[in-house]
Steps between C-alpha positions, in 0.01 A plus 500: 500500500322227313234276650714196473777669698253604767384141529850367530588770754806614313606826364708460184805727502791569284826681530613733224865495414725748329835351367827688507760278339846567379745283313393135538226583755222448234621157420480406863115533505418362159402157641240675731292623198524186304232227495657277769505759782250769363523757766164665400328176597615558848396864531815673405420755218775692325409875443663750274483794735659530843209715617282192471751261661490340846834322470823591330723224368865607458735263329838525354807709609426867549737783413526842640309630204218243495440518871380864471228382253411205721458740797275718285288190426487415854381846603224492243345187655215545736518404868526233631769377256710195504840455337637140411866492401562199286839324457856545612563813314256704723659356815877522420539647158548159351781444267544876460560532877846665447372760249516860609146591386320176612262520799611231750198506733160621366356569845751792536309680228137364508322336791486131419243283666632153389813374313463185296833341452627305199634551148228488379262450794280193467135568416402316816683764710328781314167336566585448863584872535171603339315257711640679808374831346152341463513385857598843617220654310251253639608580856446872436122437433 
């Protein structure tokens, strides 16, 4: 911890995020990494390996084939781990709800800590969810 942080009485923390996106899921979070919102400025760092991640973002509809790989990604994450499901597709299957191979409710396959509704979810909603994660981590100290 730097001297400046000690003087302010703060501990600077960040959450590391691994993204698992299908279909339009990536397009839902593009505004978060842009200059207007810039999620890294608020302590949300995207990592390329689930073994380093604290939080798993899952967006877009999931199929029976893709959920197997999403579960592997989830199992590779260290404890404690948090799963945020983004968008209508993870809640109800979205516009593919009547397809035989679409997952209707993600929490039947992976434990989900928080659903963020919308198509796409608003950046404010994602920031609010991550703020709750920061608050939870702060209460653990």
